[in-house]
VEXDOBA-865503 format. One record per residue (C-alpha): residue in one letter; y, x, z. Coordinates in nm, 4 decimals. Example, Ala and Ser with C-alpha at 12.3 -4.5 7.8 and 13.67 -1.06 7.14 Angstrom:
! residues 2
 rest       yy       xx       zz
    a  -0.4500   1.2300   0.7800
    s  -0.1060   1.3670   0.7140
***
This chain:
! residues 470
 rest       yy       xx       zz
    m  -0.4179  -0.8011  -3.8580
    s  -0.4748  -1.1298  -3.6760
    q  -0.2343  -1.2441  -3.4088
    a  -0.2280  -1.0471  -3.0855
    q  -0.4317  -1.1978  -2.8025
    i  -0.1829  -1.0855  -2.5393
    g   0.1670  -0.9374  -2.5216
    l   0.3432  -0.6786  -2.3075
    i   0.7140  -0.6186  -2.2481
    g   0.8270  -0.2850  -2.1031
    l   0.7102   0.0430  -2.2505
    a   0.7826   0.2826  -1.9668
    v   0.4901   0.5010  -1.8583
    m   0.2985   0.2259  -1.6738
    g   0.3559  -0.0265  -1.9530
    e   0.2425   0.2109  -2.2253
    n  -0.0738   0.3037  -2.0403
    l  -0.1618  -0.0550  -1.9561
    a  -0.1086  -0.1583  -2.3188
    l  -0.3427   0.1183  -2.4381
    n  -0.6013   0.0157  -2.1776
    i  -0.5887  -0.3471  -2.2968
    e  -0.6141  -0.2470  -2.6648
    e  -0.9010  -0.0103  -2.5964
    k  -1.0983  -0.2891  -2.4293
    g  -1.0862  -0.4960  -2.7489
    f  -0.7727  -0.7096  -2.7138
    p  -0.5091  -0.6723  -2.9904
    i  -0.1721  -0.6548  -2.8134
    a   0.1891  -0.7157  -2.9143
    v   0.4484  -0.4889  -2.7525
    f   0.8245  -0.5082  -2.7094
    n   1.0858  -0.3003  -2.5308
    r   1.4557  -0.3644  -2.4825
    t   1.5265  -0.0236  -2.6373
    v   1.3411  -0.0944  -2.9605
    s   1.3193   0.2716  -3.0632
    k   1.0564   0.3039  -2.7895
    v   0.8420   0.0508  -2.9755
    d   0.8493   0.2570  -3.2952
    d   0.7807   0.5770  -3.1048
    f   0.4883   0.4174  -2.9192
    l   0.3321   0.2955  -3.2439
    a   0.3832   0.6311  -3.4132
    r   0.1998   0.8075  -3.1314
    n  -0.0862   0.5576  -3.1435
    a  -0.1448   0.4988  -3.5140
    g  -0.4561   0.3052  -3.6078
    k  -0.4750   0.1056  -3.2878
    q  -0.4574  -0.2744  -3.2636
    l  -0.0898  -0.2716  -3.1632
    v   0.1721  -0.5114  -3.2984
    g   0.5179  -0.3610  -3.2568
    c   0.8049  -0.6096  -3.2307
    h   1.1818  -0.5562  -3.2517
    s   1.3007  -0.8870  -3.1033
    i   1.1907  -1.1447  -2.8505
    p   1.1386  -1.4204  -3.1143
    e   0.9265  -1.1859  -3.3274
    f   0.7307  -1.0810  -3.0188
    v   0.6589  -1.4365  -2.9048
    q   0.5502  -1.5469  -3.2512
    a   0.3071  -1.2542  -3.2749
    i   0.0948  -1.3809  -2.9835
    e  -0.1725  -1.6487  -3.0111
    r  -0.1193  -1.9720  -2.8143
    p  -0.1196  -2.0421  -2.5285
    r   0.0569  -1.7116  -2.4904
    r  -0.0223  -1.4552  -2.2213
    i   0.2736  -1.2204  -2.1762
    i   0.2773  -0.9290  -1.9314
    v   0.6202  -0.8131  -1.8136
    m   0.6368  -0.4599  -1.6740
    v   0.9963  -0.3884  -1.5826
    k   1.1723  -0.2716  -1.2673
    a   1.1547  -0.5208  -0.9789
    g   1.4617  -0.7280  -0.8948
    s   1.7301  -0.8580  -1.1285
    a   1.5709  -0.6876  -1.4301
    v   1.2778  -0.9286  -1.4048
    d   1.5068  -1.2334  -1.3941
    d   1.7096  -1.0959  -1.6851
    q   1.3956  -1.0517  -1.8928
    m   1.2723  -1.3999  -1.7997
    a   1.6046  -1.5514  -1.9078
    l   1.5686  -1.3913  -2.2516
    l   1.2048  -1.4908  -2.2860
    r   1.1998  -1.8462  -2.1522
    p   1.3808  -2.0261  -2.4402
    h   1.1101  -1.9108  -2.6797
    l   0.8105  -2.0219  -2.4718
    e   0.6145  -2.3458  -2.5034
    p   0.4300  -2.5572  -2.2442
    g   0.1105  -2.3847  -2.1384
    d   0.2415  -2.0328  -2.2051
    m   0.1988  -1.7808  -1.9258
    v   0.4163  -1.4943  -1.8027
    i   0.2603  -1.2243  -1.5830
    d   0.4966  -1.0102  -1.3749
    a   0.3009  -0.6861  -1.3258
    g   0.5768  -0.4940  -1.1463
    n   0.6315  -0.4456  -0.7735
    s   0.8328  -0.7634  -0.7195
    f   0.9121  -0.8876  -0.3699
    f   0.6784  -1.1811  -0.3068
    p   0.9509  -1.4413  -0.2224
    d   1.0992  -1.3736  -0.5676
    t   0.7577  -1.4430  -0.7186
    e   0.7305  -1.7690  -0.5230
    r   1.0695  -1.8749  -0.6602
    r   0.9863  -1.7818  -1.0193
    a   0.6507  -1.9596  -1.0046
    k   0.8211  -2.2837  -0.8980
    e   1.0869  -2.2519  -1.1685
    y   0.8257  -2.2004  -1.4387
    a   0.6016  -2.4806  -1.3133
    d   0.8939  -2.7228  -1.3423
    q   0.9058  -2.6405  -1.7144
    g   0.5324  -2.6704  -1.7758
    l   0.4869  -2.2933  -1.7877
    q   0.2537  -2.0668  -1.5901
    f   0.3775  -1.7728  -1.3862
    v   0.1538  -1.5043  -1.2371
    g   0.2647  -1.2373  -0.9918
    m   0.0191  -0.9525  -1.0411
    g   0.0044  -0.6393  -0.8286
    v  -0.1202  -0.3333  -1.0178
    s  -0.2084  -0.0124  -0.8342
    g  -0.3255   0.3235  -0.9569
    g  -0.0259   0.4900  -1.1140
    e  -0.0357   0.6200  -1.4706
    e  -0.4043   0.7135  -1.4594
    g  -0.5066   0.3774  -1.3179
    a  -0.3043   0.1806  -1.5706
    r  -0.4642   0.3755  -1.8551
    h  -0.8259   0.3912  -1.7390
    g  -0.8662   0.1112  -1.4844
    p  -0.6344   0.0016  -1.2018
    s  -0.6883  -0.2202  -0.9021
    i  -0.5409  -0.5575  -0.9984
    m  -0.4170  -0.8275  -0.7600
    p  -0.3221  -1.1461  -0.9516
    g  -0.1718  -1.4454  -0.7740
    g  -0.0837  -1.7877  -0.9101
    s  -0.2871  -2.0913  -1.0080
    r  -0.6640  -2.0661  -1.0512
    e  -0.6154  -2.2075  -1.4000
    a  -0.3900  -1.9153  -1.4862
    y  -0.6400  -1.6654  -1.3471
    a  -0.9206  -1.8227  -1.5505
    a  -0.7163  -1.7645  -1.8673
    l  -0.6553  -1.4017  -1.7722
    e  -0.9953  -1.3187  -1.6253
    p  -1.1632  -1.2061  -1.9527
    v  -0.8930  -0.9430  -2.0000
    l  -0.8470  -0.8377  -1.6380
    t  -1.2155  -0.7850  -1.5639
    k  -1.2398  -0.5514  -1.8627
    i  -0.9297  -0.3412  -1.7927
    a  -0.9730  -0.3115  -1.4136
    a  -1.1428  -0.0176  -1.2449
    q  -1.5184  -0.0658  -1.2261
    v  -1.7080   0.0075  -0.9031
    d  -2.0663  -0.0468  -0.7857
    d  -2.0111  -0.4123  -0.6991
    g  -1.7910  -0.5216  -0.9892
    p  -1.4431  -0.4874  -1.1385
    c  -1.1534  -0.4186  -0.9015
    v  -0.9860  -0.7531  -0.9621
    t  -1.0198  -1.0969  -0.8092
    y  -0.8200  -1.4180  -0.7780
    v  -0.5995  -1.3441  -0.4772
    g  -0.4320  -1.6779  -0.4067
    p  -0.1505  -1.9142  -0.5056
    g   0.2204  -1.8450  -0.5557
    g   0.3249  -1.4955  -0.4534
    a  -0.0116  -1.3986  -0.3017
    g  -0.0771  -1.1246  -0.5575
    h   0.2497  -0.9468  -0.4970
    y   0.2146  -1.0001  -0.1222
    v  -0.1238  -0.8253  -0.1186
    k   0.0175  -0.5423  -0.3321
    m   0.3016  -0.5035  -0.0816
    i   0.0558  -0.4661   0.2056
    h  -0.1525  -0.2261  -0.0030
    n   0.1597  -0.0122  -0.0364
    g   0.2317  -0.0398   0.3361
    i  -0.1183   0.0893   0.4129
    e  -0.0548   0.3645   0.1571
    y   0.2611   0.4646   0.3469
    g   0.0634   0.4858   0.6719
    d  -0.2166   0.6845   0.5101
    m   0.0226   0.9374   0.3568
    q   0.2106   0.9844   0.6846
    l  -0.1119   1.0454   0.8784
    i  -0.2364   1.2987   0.6220
    a   0.1007   1.4770   0.6294
    e   0.0860   1.4975   1.0087
    a  -0.2696   1.6354   0.9949
    y  -0.1475   1.9036   0.7516
    d   0.1452   1.9881   0.9786
    l  -0.0824   2.0249   1.2836
    l  -0.3364   2.2385   1.0986
    h  -0.0609   2.4608   0.9606
    r   0.1809   2.4923   1.2534
    v  -0.0591   2.4720   1.5478
    g  -0.3792   2.5994   1.3842
    g  -0.2116   2.8616   1.1647
    l  -0.4042   2.7651   0.8478
    n  -0.2578   2.8866   0.5191
    t  -0.2624   2.6816   0.2003
    d  -0.5894   2.8307   0.0741
    e  -0.7566   2.7402   0.4022
    l  -0.5956   2.3960   0.3966
    a  -0.7289   2.3349   0.0460
    a  -1.0797   2.4219   0.1639
    v  -1.0532   2.1988   0.4723
    f  -0.9291   1.8946   0.2815
    a  -1.1893   1.9465   0.0086
    e  -1.4598   1.9517   0.2768
    w  -1.3132   1.6404   0.4413
    n  -1.3279   1.4658   0.1062
    e  -1.7065   1.5011   0.1135
    g  -1.7387   1.3041   0.4386
    d  -1.6008   0.9945   0.6135
    l  -1.2462   1.0773   0.5013
    q  -1.3378   1.0668   0.1311
    s  -1.0458   0.9138  -0.0555
    y  -0.8104   0.9631  -0.3471
    l  -0.5276   1.0774  -0.1186
    i  -0.7442   1.3384   0.0567
    e  -0.8712   1.4558  -0.2829
    i  -0.5244   1.5091  -0.4293
    t  -0.4054   1.6715  -0.1053
    a  -0.6742   1.9373  -0.1449
    a  -0.5640   1.9892  -0.5051
    i  -0.1960   2.0154  -0.4083
    f  -0.2681   2.3087  -0.1773
    t  -0.4219   2.5090  -0.4641
    r  -0.1159   2.4937  -0.6905
    k   0.1179   2.7935  -0.7051
    d   0.4825   2.7811  -0.8083
    p   0.5046   2.9650  -1.1457
    e   0.8559   3.0894  -1.0693
    t   0.8030   3.2384  -0.7235
    g   0.4256   3.2713  -0.6947
    r   0.4419   3.0899  -0.3626
    p   0.2338   2.7801  -0.2841
    l   0.4167   2.4979  -0.4600
    v   0.4023   2.2729  -0.1527
    d   0.6084   2.5335   0.0366
    v   0.8986   2.5192  -0.2090
    i   0.9185   2.1380  -0.2205
    l   1.2083   2.0014  -0.0141
    d   1.0889   1.8076   0.2909
    r   1.2728   1.4864   0.2035
    a   1.0459   1.1939   0.1083
    g   1.1604   0.9112  -0.1160
    q   1.0688   0.5443  -0.1041
    k   1.1084   0.2461  -0.3358
    g   1.1079  -0.0305  -0.0757
    t   0.7573  -0.1771  -0.0509
    g   0.6887  -0.0028   0.2811
    k   1.0167  -0.1334   0.4226
    w   0.9318  -0.4838   0.2972
    t   0.5978  -0.4612   0.4795
    s   0.7695  -0.3686   0.8063
    q   1.0306  -0.6410   0.7700
    n   0.7700  -0.9048   0.6903
    a   0.5527  -0.7997   0.9844
    l   0.8499  -0.8482   1.2169
    d   0.9131  -1.1917   1.0650
    l   0.5502  -1.2938   1.1205
    g   0.5121  -1.1316   1.4629
    a   0.2403  -0.8883   1.3532
    a   0.2098  -0.5389   1.5058
    i   0.1926  -0.2541   1.2503
    p   0.3242   0.0525   1.4395
    t   0.1551   0.3114   1.2161
    i   0.3038   0.1646   0.8991
    n   0.6418   0.1288   1.0710
    a   0.6192   0.4931   1.1810
    a   0.5541   0.5953   0.8209
    v   0.8675   0.4143   0.7035
    e   1.0683   0.5693   0.9878
    g   0.9212   0.9111   0.9105
    r   1.0508   0.8936   0.5554
    i   1.3913   0.7821   0.6804
    l   1.4056   1.0724   0.9280
    s   1.3041   1.3126   0.6534
    s   1.6089   1.2036   0.4528
    f   1.8413   1.3438   0.7229
    k   1.7707   1.6977   0.6021
    a   2.1159   1.8437   0.6684
    e   2.1341   1.6866   1.0154
    r   1.7872   1.8108   1.1038
    a   1.8701   2.1617   0.9870
    a   2.1799   2.1663   1.2078
    a   1.9976   2.0127   1.5058
    s   1.7174   2.2708   1.4812
    k   1.9706   2.5384   1.5769
    l   2.0949   2.3440   1.8803
    l   1.7943   2.1606   2.0257
    t   1.5129   2.3679   2.1692
    g   1.1398   2.2999   2.1822
    p   0.8088   2.4785   2.2339
    d   0.6568   2.7320   1.9961
    a   0.3819   2.5459   1.8118
    a   0.1870   2.8637   1.7352
    a   0.1859   2.9724   2.1003
    l  -0.0836   2.7224   2.2037
    g  -0.3558   2.9502   2.0768
    v  -0.6074   2.6805   1.9823
    d  -0.9612   2.7521   1.8690
    r  -0.9186   2.7038   1.4949
    k  -1.2652   2.5688   1.4153
    r  -1.2527   2.3218   1.7041
    w  -0.8948   2.2273   1.6154
    v  -0.9883   2.1438   1.2549
    d  -1.2701   1.9201   1.3789
    q  -1.0447   1.7473   1.6320
    v  -0.7706   1.6827   1.3747
    r  -1.0317   1.5406   1.1368
    d  -1.1540   1.2948   1.4012
    a  -0.7989   1.2032   1.4997
    l  -0.7044   1.1417   1.1378
    y  -1.0063   0.9178   1.0810
    a  -0.9452   0.7116   1.3955
    a  -0.5752   0.6740   1.3188
    k  -0.6534   0.5701   0.9595
    v  -0.8871   0.2976   1.0855
    c  -0.6038   0.1695   1.3057
    s  -0.3624   0.1758   1.0119
    y  -0.6048  -0.0278   0.7990
    a  -0.6647  -0.2611   1.0930
    q  -0.2907  -0.3257   1.1110
    g  -0.2622  -0.3921   0.7370
    m  -0.5642  -0.6221   0.7268
    g  -0.4408  -0.7991   1.0391
    l  -0.1058  -0.8621   0.8708
    l  -0.2876  -1.0054   0.5676
    r  -0.4765  -1.2427   0.7977
    v  -0.1571  -1.3635   0.9682
    a   0.0257  -1.4039   0.6352
    s  -0.2659  -1.5875   0.4764
    n  -0.2455  -1.8519   0.7490
    e   0.1351  -1.8656   0.7460
    y   0.1756  -1.8954   0.3681
    g  -0.1442  -2.0835   0.2864
    y  -0.2803  -1.8061   0.0642
    g  -0.6445  -1.8391   0.1694
    l  -0.7041  -1.4655   0.1333
    d  -1.0616  -1.3353   0.1285
    l  -1.0167  -1.0126   0.3246
    a  -1.3575  -0.8768   0.2270
    e  -1.2614  -0.9153  -0.1386
    m  -0.9194  -0.7583  -0.0825
    a  -1.0890  -0.4480   0.0585
    r  -1.3461  -0.4497  -0.2227
    i  -1.0933  -0.4503  -0.5076
    w  -0.9175  -0.1512  -0.3473
    k  -1.2349   0.0594  -0.3753
    g  -1.1424   0.1847  -0.7228
    g  -0.8364   0.2437  -0.9352
    c  -0.5736   0.2229  -0.6613
    i  -0.3958   0.4867  -0.4543
    i  -0.5695   0.3933  -0.1257
    r  -0.9212   0.3914  -0.2728
    a  -1.1549   0.5379  -0.0137
    s  -1.5122   0.5189   0.1131
    l  -1.3689   0.3564   0.4250
    l  -1.3052   0.0391   0.2241
    d  -1.6787  -0.0210   0.1871
    k  -1.7041  -0.0432   0.5656
    i  -1.3994  -0.2691   0.5854
    s  -1.5421  -0.5050   0.3244
    r  -1.8746  -0.5168   0.5098
    a  -1.6977  -0.5927   0.8370
    y  -1.5237  -0.8993   0.6921
    r  -1.8417  -1.0166   0.5209
    r  -2.0204  -1.0015   0.8543
    n  -1.7415  -1.2027   1.0138
    p  -1.4729  -1.3588   0.7889
    e  -1.2845  -1.4626   1.1058
    l  -1.2823  -1.1095   1.2501
    p  -0.9612  -1.0886   1.4583
    n  -0.9274  -0.7108   1.4250
    l  -1.1263  -0.4312   1.2599
    l  -1.1340  -0.2435   1.5897
    v  -1.3749  -0.4960   1.7438
    d  -1.6205  -0.4849   1.4542
    e  -1.9475  -0.3300   1.5718
    e  -1.9387  -0.0439   1.3226
    f  -1.5756   0.0497   1.3758
    r  -1.5704   0.0215   1.7536
    e  -1.8527   0.2740   1.7805
    e  -1.6736   0.5141   1.5469
    i  -1.3434   0.4871   1.7320
    n  -1.5045   0.5187   2.0737
    s  -1.6840   0.8367   1.9678
    r  -1.3678   0.9951   1.8239
    q  -1.1025   0.8955   2.0732
    g  -1.1465   1.2045   2.2932
    a  -1.0519   1.4336   2.0050
    w  -0.7749   1.1934   1.9000
    r  -0.6164   1.2010   2.2449
    e  -0.6433   1.5784   2.2625
    v  -0.4723   1.6168   1.9235
    v  -0.1820   1.3909   2.0204
    a  -0.1479   1.5670   2.3576
    q  -0.1497   1.9111   2.1935
    a   0.1048   1.7932   1.9367
    v   0.3363   1.6887   2.2204
    r   0.2864   2.0257   2.3922
    a   0.3609   2.2033   2.0644
    g   0.6658   1.9915   1.9828
    v   0.5154   1.8801   1.6507
    p   0.6182   1.5202   1.5653
    v   0.3255   1.2824   1.5142
    l   0.4841   0.9406   1.4714
    g   0.1799   0.8032   1.2889
    l  -0.1022   0.9535   1.4951
    s   0.0652   0.8579   1.8222
    g   0.1629   0.5150   1.6857
    s  -0.1991   0.4449   1.5986
    l  -0.3144   0.5627   1.9414
    g  -0.0551   0.3453   2.1149
    y  -0.1721   0.0486   1.9079
    f  -0.5346   0.1178   1.9998
    d  -0.4592   0.1524   2.3711
    s  -0.2390  -0.1578   2.3736
    y  -0.5014  -0.3668   2.1950
    r  -0.7822  -0.2601   2.4300
    t  -0.5749  -0.3145   2.7494
    e  -0.6408  -0.6442   2.9234
    r  -0.3185  -0.6391   3.1270
    l  -0.0051  -0.4877   2.9749
    p   0.3265  -0.4426   3.1629
    a   0.4741  -0.7340   2.9685
    n   0.4609  -0.9287   3.2978
    l   0.7581  -0.7184   3.4155
    i   0.9423  -0.7776   3.0880
    q   0.8931  -1.1506   3.1291
    a   1.0206  -1.1322   3.4868
    q   1.3290  -0.9455   3.3653
    r   1.3882  -1.2075   3.0958
    d   1.3649  -1.4836   3.3531
    f   1.5959  -1.2932   3.5915
    f   1.8847  -1.2469   3.3472
    g   1.8321  -1.5384   3.1098
    a   1.6217  -1.8027   3.2853
    h   1.3660  -1.7747   3.0020
    t   1.0814  -1.8825   3.2368
    y   0.7366  -1.7289   3.2623
    e   0.3729  -1.8295   3.2810
    r   0.1414  -1.7540   3.5742
    v  -0.2095  -1.6114   3.5844
    d  -0.3278  -1.8658   3.8407
    r  -0.2059  -2.2000   3.7029
    e  -0.0819  -2.3744   3.3879
    g   0.2808  -2.4442   3.3008
    s   0.6171  -2.2688   3.2763
    f   0.8004  -2.1404   3.5832
    h   1.1441  -2.0134   3.6762
    t   1.2581  -1.8215   3.9826
    e   1.6087  -1.7908   4.1273
    w   1.5698  -1.4157   4.1580
    s   1.9046  -1.3419   4.3243
    g   1.8590  -1.6107   4.5887
    e   1.6688  -1.6042   4.9187
***
């Protein structure tokens, strides 16, 4: 066999599937794993494929044609630096390393500078889609130099998910732009999952729908404006029974959600940049609150609240109202994520094309949805769009749904059902559409106790009042 055209380090599930995707698209690939028995096992399970198994870093590097393109798929953090330290002595000027894990974007910025100083290329590449996406076509978000992307483009355009307007990959921007965009993708994913979970809770606890009815509702929603991967799998989840108890599997799963950090990073970064993302923040906080299972169980016996089932809603009308509320809240969540991308692009000099970011999320990734077509169109109509909510298409949709949205949030409050995401989105919407917020009082308070000054509505300049004087 001729030399491999590309290499991959890290044969966990995502790495294996991505390697098979690359090989299947016509690119012989060298593979290496720190536990070398995984290499032999991988080759044994995939006999006859254009795979070059390697048992050491020197052997691996020598198996790849120059200039080398090496994908690293290991756990984010120190593991990436450890792998780079082992790999770097064997690389030559012009070689390229692609970090395809979920690295924090400042780490990618640092690594890119370190590699550039040694005449090497470094690419931070977000990959979304889970096991299925990695194997059959993910959404890919590569950041780094344009030269590096040009060298990778023939491979990436073949292995990415394919949609009606092209492969779900594009050059994102310099430095850590690729991992930054993947981080925001994951933040939007957090918001989306929280909103769907709240819709389920309201349909079940207030509307009284059982899992069979929930499966039918979500399947129907997936045929309309809410069509998305997450809605699709939610419908499927409600059909699965637990083989041990015969109960719906969702009912025997402990209500404690995990997280790996990308949602938290999104919230922290938004605070650093001064961007408002209350729905995404609510999703992070919702997962944190879910982790206090023992405390919540104890508190439920001490703290009283209304009976959610006692509202007696009209079930058909309730399902329709929750659908409209979910759609409107999702638009707000996407508006927050896209708005954060816009702020970050200016702050970090990424030059992000927001229409393209939405387009490459249309296939392969976890947040793929029909809604992304509309988002892409909105930013093509106006690349300087300050917020999705003021786009002509979205403002009409939100205006027509806000009555149902408000009713759902109000009923949730009456029922004592927590809706951190739905109410966070509504608060964001109402704050954004309000010409005069009560921040004037906050500014007066700040001037009163700290002499922070304030601006006036009737003249330019900064002003201070001696509030405790005459």
